[in-house]
C-alpha positions as CSV (number, residue, x, y, z in Angstrom):
1,M,0.0,0.0,0.0
2,H,1.0,3.6,-0.6
3,F,0.4,5.4,2.6
4,A,0.1,9.2,3.0
5,Q,3.3,11.1,2.8
6,R,2.5,12.8,6.1
7,L,3.1,9.5,7.9
8,Q,6.8,10.0,7.2
9,N,6.9,12.9,9.6
10,V,6.0,10.8,12.7
11,E,7.5,7.9,14.7
12,T,5.8,5.4,17.0
13,S,5.6,6.5,20.6
14,A,8.6,5.7,22.8
15,I,6.1,5.0,25.6
16,R,4.4,2.4,23.5
17,E,7.7,0.8,22.7
18,I,8.5,0.6,26.5
19,F,5.2,-1.0,27.1
20,K,6.2,-3.8,24.8
21,L,8.9,-4.7,27.4
22,L,6.6,-4.8,30.4
23,G,5.2,-8.3,30.0
24,T,7.8,-9.8,32.4
25,P,6.1,-10.8,35.6
26,G,7.0,-8.6,38.6
27,I,8.3,-5.6,36.7
28,I,7.6,-2.2,38.4
29,S,6.5,0.5,35.9
30,F,7.2,4.2,36.3
31,A,6.7,4.5,32.6
32,G,3.0,5.3,32.1
33,G,1.3,8.6,32.7
34,F,-1.9,6.9,34.0
35,P,-3.9,8.1,36.9
36,D,-4.3,5.4,39.6
37,A,-7.5,3.4,38.9
38,A,-7.8,2.6,42.6
39,L,-8.5,6.3,43.1
40,F,-11.4,6.6,40.6
41,D,-14.7,7.6,42.3
42,V,-16.4,4.4,40.9
43,E,-19.4,4.8,43.2
44,G,-20.0,8.4,42.1
45,I,-19.4,7.7,38.4
46,N,-21.7,4.7,38.6
47,A,-24.4,6.8,40.2
48,A,-24.0,9.5,37.6
49,S,-24.2,7.0,34.7
50,Q,-27.4,5.5,36.2
51,Q,-28.8,9.0,36.5
52,A,-27.9,9.8,32.9
53,L,-29.8,6.7,31.7
54,S,-32.8,7.0,34.0
55,Q,-33.3,10.8,33.6
56,H,-31.8,11.7,30.2
57,A,-31.7,8.5,28.2
58,G,-33.1,10.2,25.1
59,Q,-30.1,12.5,25.0
60,A,-27.4,10.2,26.4
61,L,-28.1,7.5,23.8
62,Q,-28.6,9.8,20.8
63,Y,-26.4,11.9,18.5
64,G,-25.7,15.3,20.0
65,P,-24.4,18.7,19.0
66,T,-20.8,18.7,17.6
67,E,-19.9,21.5,20.1
68,G,-21.0,19.3,23.0
69,Y,-23.8,18.7,25.5
70,M,-24.9,22.2,26.6
71,P,-25.4,21.5,30.3
72,L,-21.8,20.2,30.4
73,R,-20.5,23.1,28.5
74,E,-22.2,25.4,31.0
75,Q,-20.7,23.5,33.9
76,I,-17.2,23.8,32.5
77,A,-17.7,27.5,31.8
78,S,-18.9,28.0,35.3
79,T,-15.9,26.2,36.7
80,L,-13.6,28.4,34.6
81,R,-15.4,31.6,35.7
82,A,-14.9,30.5,39.4
83,Q,-11.2,30.5,38.6
84,G,-11.4,34.1,37.3
85,A,-11.7,33.5,33.6
86,A,-14.5,35.3,31.7
87,V,-15.8,32.3,29.7
88,Q,-19.3,31.5,28.5
89,A,-20.5,28.1,27.4
90,Q,-20.6,29.2,23.7
91,Q,-16.9,30.0,23.8
92,L,-15.9,26.3,24.3
93,I,-16.4,23.0,22.7
94,V,-16.3,19.5,24.2
95,T,-13.7,17.2,22.7
96,T,-12.9,13.5,22.8
97,G,-10.1,14.0,25.4
98,S,-7.8,17.0,25.2
99,Q,-5.8,15.0,22.6
100,Q,-8.6,15.7,20.1
101,A,-8.3,19.4,20.9
102,L,-4.6,19.2,19.9
103,D,-5.6,17.3,16.7
104,L,-8.2,20.0,15.9
105,L,-5.6,22.7,16.4
106,G,-3.3,20.8,14.0
107,K,-6.1,20.5,11.4
108,T,-7.2,24.2,11.7
109,M,-3.9,26.0,12.2
110,V,-1.0,24.1,10.7
111,S,0.0,24.0,7.1
112,P,3.1,22.0,5.8
113,G,6.2,24.0,6.7
114,D,4.7,26.1,9.4
115,K,6.8,26.6,12.5
116,V,5.4,25.5,15.9
117,L,7.2,26.3,19.2
118,V,6.9,23.9,22.1
119,E,8.7,23.4,25.4
120,G,11.8,21.3,25.4
121,P,10.7,18.8,26.7
122,T,7.0,18.6,26.0
123,F,4.1,16.1,25.7
124,L,5.3,13.5,23.1
125,A,1.9,13.2,21.4
126,T,1.9,17.0,20.7
127,I,5.1,16.8,18.7
128,Q,3.8,13.8,16.8
129,C,0.4,15.5,16.2
130,F,1.8,18.7,14.8
131,R,4.4,16.9,12.7
132,L,1.6,14.8,11.2
133,Y,0.2,18.0,9.7
134,G,3.6,19.1,8.4
135,A,4.8,21.4,11.1
136,D,8.4,22.2,11.7
137,V,8.4,21.8,15.5
138,V,11.1,23.6,17.5
139,S,11.9,23.2,21.2
140,V,12.3,26.2,23.5
141,P,14.3,25.4,26.7
142,I,12.7,25.2,30.1
143,D,14.0,25.3,33.7
144,Q,12.2,24.5,37.0
145,D,10.2,27.7,36.5
146,G,8.9,26.7,33.1
147,V,9.7,27.9,29.6
148,Q,12.5,30.5,29.4
149,V,10.6,33.5,28.1
150,D,13.6,35.5,26.9
151,V,14.5,32.6,24.7
152,L,10.9,32.2,23.7
153,E,10.8,35.8,22.4
154,Q,14.0,35.2,20.4
155,Q,12.4,32.2,18.8
156,I,9.2,34.0,18.0
157,K,11.3,36.7,16.2
158,E,13.4,34.1,14.4
159,H,10.7,31.6,13.4
160,R,7.4,33.6,13.3
161,P,5.6,30.5,14.5
162,K,2.0,29.7,13.6
163,L,1.4,28.8,17.3
164,I,3.1,28.1,20.6
165,Y,2.1,25.1,22.7
166,L,2.7,25.1,26.4
167,I,1.9,23.1,29.5
168,P,2.4,25.8,32.1
169,T,1.3,23.9,35.2
170,F,3.1,20.6,36.2
171,G,4.2,19.9,32.7
172,N,4.4,16.5,31.1
173,P,7.2,15.3,31.2
174,S,9.0,18.1,33.1
175,G,6.8,18.6,36.1
176,A,7.7,22.3,35.9
177,M,5.4,25.1,37.0
178,L,5.5,28.4,35.1
179,T,5.9,31.4,37.4
180,L,3.3,34.1,37.6
181,E,5.7,36.6,36.1
182,R,6.5,34.4,33.2
183,R,2.8,33.7,32.6
184,K,2.0,37.4,32.3
185,R,5.0,37.9,30.0
186,I,3.9,35.1,27.6
187,L,0.5,36.8,27.3
188,E,2.2,40.1,26.5
189,L,4.2,38.3,23.8
190,A,1.1,36.7,22.3
191,A,-0.5,40.1,22.0
192,Q,2.6,41.9,20.8
193,Y,3.5,39.4,18.1
194,K,-0.1,38.3,17.3
195,V,0.8,34.6,17.7
196,L,-1.6,31.9,19.1
197,V,-0.6,30.5,22.4
198,V,-2.1,27.1,23.3
199,E,-2.4,26.5,27.1
200,D,-2.8,22.8,27.9
201,N,-3.9,22.2,31.5
202,P,-4.7,18.6,32.3
203,Y,-2.8,18.6,35.6
204,G,-3.6,21.9,37.2
205,E,-5.9,20.5,39.8
206,L,-3.3,17.9,40.9
207,Y,-1.4,20.3,43.2
208,F,0.2,19.1,46.5
209,D,0.5,21.9,49.0
210,A,-0.8,25.1,47.4
211,P,-2.7,26.0,44.3
212,P,-0.6,27.0,41.3
213,P,-0.7,30.5,39.8
214,P,-3.8,31.5,37.8
215,T,-4.0,30.0,34.3
216,L,-3.1,32.0,31.2
217,L,-6.8,32.0,30.5
218,T,-7.6,33.7,33.8
219,L,-4.6,36.1,33.5
220,S,-5.6,37.1,30.0
221,E,-8.2,39.4,31.6
222,Q,-5.3,41.5,32.8
223,V,-3.3,41.7,29.5
224,P,-5.2,43.6,26.8
225,G,-5.4,41.8,23.4
226,S,-4.0,38.5,24.7
227,R,-7.3,36.7,24.8
228,D,-7.6,37.0,21.0
229,Y,-4.4,34.9,20.7
230,L,-5.1,32.2,23.3
231,A,-6.6,28.8,23.2
232,Y,-7.1,26.7,26.4
233,C,-7.4,23.0,26.6
234,G,-8.7,21.1,29.6
235,S,-9.5,17.4,30.4
236,F,-11.4,15.2,32.7
237,S,-8.9,12.4,32.2
238,K,-6.6,13.1,35.1
239,V,-9.2,14.4,37.6
240,V,-12.2,12.1,37.0
241,S,-11.4,9.2,34.6
242,P,-9.6,8.9,31.2
243,G,-12.3,6.3,30.3
244,L,-14.8,9.1,29.8
245,R,-12.6,10.4,27.0
246,L,-13.7,14.0,27.5
247,G,-11.9,17.3,27.3
248,W,-12.6,20.8,26.1
249,M,-11.2,23.7,24.3
250,V,-11.8,27.5,24.8
251,A,-10.7,29.5,21.8
252,P,-11.4,32.7,19.8
253,D,-14.6,32.5,17.8
254,A,-13.1,31.9,14.4
255,L,-10.8,29.2,15.6
256,L,-13.6,27.6,17.6
257,A,-15.9,27.6,14.5
258,N,-13.3,25.9,12.3
259,A,-12.4,23.4,15.0
260,A,-16.1,22.5,15.4
261,M,-16.4,22.0,11.6
262,C,-13.3,19.7,11.6
263,K,-14.7,17.8,14.6
264,Q,-17.9,17.2,12.7
265,F,-15.9,15.5,10.0
266,S,-14.0,13.4,12.6
267,D,-16.6,12.0,14.9
268,A,-19.8,14.1,14.6
269,N,-19.8,14.5,18.4
270,S,-18.1,13.2,21.5
271,S,-19.9,10.4,23.2
272,M,-23.2,11.8,24.5
273,L,-23.4,9.0,27.1
274,T,-20.1,10.0,28.7
275,Q,-21.0,13.7,28.4
276,V,-24.3,13.3,30.2
277,T,-22.6,11.1,32.8
278,A,-19.9,13.7,33.4
279,S,-22.5,16.4,33.7
280,E,-24.4,14.4,36.3
281,Y,-21.2,13.7,38.1
282,L,-20.3,17.3,38.3
283,A,-23.8,18.1,39.5
284,S,-23.5,15.6,42.3
285,G,-20.8,17.7,44.0
286,R,-18.5,14.7,44.6
287,L,-15.5,15.9,42.6
288,P,-13.8,18.2,45.2
289,A,-13.6,15.4,47.8
290,A,-12.3,12.9,45.1
291,L,-9.7,15.4,44.0
292,Q,-8.5,16.0,47.6
293,R,-7.9,12.3,48.0
294,V,-5.9,12.1,44.7
295,Q,-3.9,15.2,45.7
296,K,-3.0,13.7,49.0
297,V,-2.0,10.3,47.6
298,Y,0.1,11.7,44.7
299,A,1.9,14.1,47.0
300,E,3.0,11.4,49.4
301,R,4.0,9.1,46.5
302,A,6.1,11.9,45.0
303,R,7.8,12.5,48.4
304,V,8.6,8.8,48.8
305,M,10.1,8.7,45.3
306,M,12.2,11.8,45.8
307,R,13.4,10.6,49.2
308,H,14.6,7.3,47.9
309,L,16.0,8.7,44.7
310,D,18.2,10.9,47.0
311,E,19.2,7.9,49.2
312,C,19.8,5.4,46.4
313,L,21.1,7.4,43.5
314,G,22.6,10.4,45.2
315,D,24.6,12.8,43.0
316,A,24.3,10.5,40.0
317,L,20.9,12.1,39.4
318,Q,19.4,15.5,39.2
319,Y,15.6,16.1,39.1
320,T,12.9,18.7,39.3
321,A,11.0,18.4,42.5
322,P,7.3,18.5,41.4
323,Q,4.8,20.7,43.2
324,G,1.9,18.7,41.6
325,G,1.1,16.6,38.7
326,M,2.2,13.0,38.0
327,F,5.9,13.1,37.0
328,I,9.5,13.5,38.0
329,W,11.9,14.6,35.3
330,A,15.4,13.5,35.9
331,S,18.8,13.6,34.3
332,L,22.0,11.5,34.8
333,T,24.9,13.7,35.9
334,G,27.7,11.3,35.1
335,A,29.0,11.7,38.6
336,G,31.9,9.3,39.4
337,G,32.5,8.6,35.8
338,G,29.0,7.1,35.2
339,S,27.2,7.1,31.9
340,R,24.9,10.0,30.9
341,D,23.1,7.8,28.3
342,A,19.5,7.7,29.7
343,A,18.3,5.3,26.9
344,A,20.9,2.7,27.9
345,F,20.1,3.3,31.6
346,V,16.4,2.8,31.1
347,K,17.1,-0.4,29.1
348,R,19.3,-1.7,32.0
349,G,16.5,-0.7,34.4
350,V,14.0,-2.9,32.5
351,E,16.5,-5.8,32.8
352,K,16.6,-5.1,36.6
353,G,12.8,-5.2,36.7
354,V,11.8,-1.5,36.6
355,A,10.7,0.7,33.7
356,A,11.0,4.4,33.0
357,V,10.8,6.4,29.8
358,P,13.9,7.8,28.1
359,G,13.7,11.6,27.7
360,A,15.0,12.1,24.1
361,P,11.6,11.7,22.3
362,F,10.1,14.5,24.4
363,F,12.3,17.0,22.6
364,A,11.4,18.3,19.1
365,T,14.9,19.7,18.7
366,H,18.0,20.2,20.9
367,V,17.7,16.7,22.5
368,D,19.1,16.1,25.9
369,H,20.0,12.4,26.0
370,S,20.7,12.3,29.7
371,T,17.1,12.8,30.6
372,F,14.3,10.4,31.5
373,R,10.7,10.5,33.0
374,M,9.2,8.6,35.9
375,S,5.6,8.6,37.1
376,Y,4.7,7.9,40.7
377,A,0.9,8.4,40.2
378,S,-0.2,4.8,39.8
379,V,2.5,3.0,41.9
380,P,2.0,2.1,45.5
381,E,4.6,3.4,48.0
382,D,6.2,0.0,48.6
383,K,6.6,-0.6,44.9
384,I,8.1,2.9,44.5
385,I,10.8,2.1,47.1
386,E,11.6,-1.2,45.5
387,G,11.6,0.3,42.0
388,V,14.0,3.0,42.9
389,K,16.3,0.4,44.4
390,R,16.3,-1.5,41.1
391,L,17.0,1.8,39.3
392,A,20.1,2.3,41.4
393,Q,21.3,-1.2,40.4
394,A,21.1,-0.1,36.7
395,L,23.6,2.8,37.1
């Protein structure tokens, strides 16, 4: 078969390749970015699904509006307004996970050869998605405070990108949190250079001790003109359940209209059954308590992982201490003459019975081969301790 030429621009996921190695009994996996299924509010979601079918079966089992189930759109908009963002239901669409929002952005915004700026490192599927539509994706360096805005402005001037994609809050894979000062500066750059900034925020509610700074969407109220160049993507996957496959996108009117048109071609509408179920679940008022439980468990698991990384790997490793989210981003220092090849290190780790993800695929350009990602979210504390010990054996 003669496949589309665009497929030459993408590679299979490094995470998927790691998963192929996980069939060995007893292996401990820090590789996935999955929420812990044991923390799902099964009772609440079950009750919401029953309510959806008993009270709204005609809508839940039928086709629905491409833009999404209006009660759910209103609930999402209400939540965003409570965070300080001036959003109405008509200014967002419901998507089949936030991943579909990224795909719709690729379809509506990216032409072959267009430049797209992303954090280095960033969400692997974003790089793949935009490359599929022919983008030339360029990494902008980050530190523990998020993307380096001075370098970002230089790259905007050099590349004149079609869009900039960021995960400002507890990034995947970096775990970094963009500072308030940098958030405001990015909005100023968006307005000044008239370039679309995409804020992806799947992890913002998973904070440990204190809430993160306001989202770019919220702060855009303070930066004149920035809202015209801002798209915001959210998701229920990390805070309710990925099985619902529901996310949303807030965007300027013209972009939203084109995205809805492209979505109509893709899937007509996201599952009405899960949309009505999500709406009933939000109406039940159970989400805040469920979130608090997740925050507490993830925070403790992160602390356990960091403590044992310090004890077992010492100065052989540097990492960003997360303030929320699901990941620890680390790099091999080469201390004591050790290797800085993270891909080889991860491979040795699998041989020792523990899996992580090498960091190289998370960079569109300027690859750092010493890096790798670990997730503590779905691993019990005793397994985290044992897994870190196995990692130390792989040095």
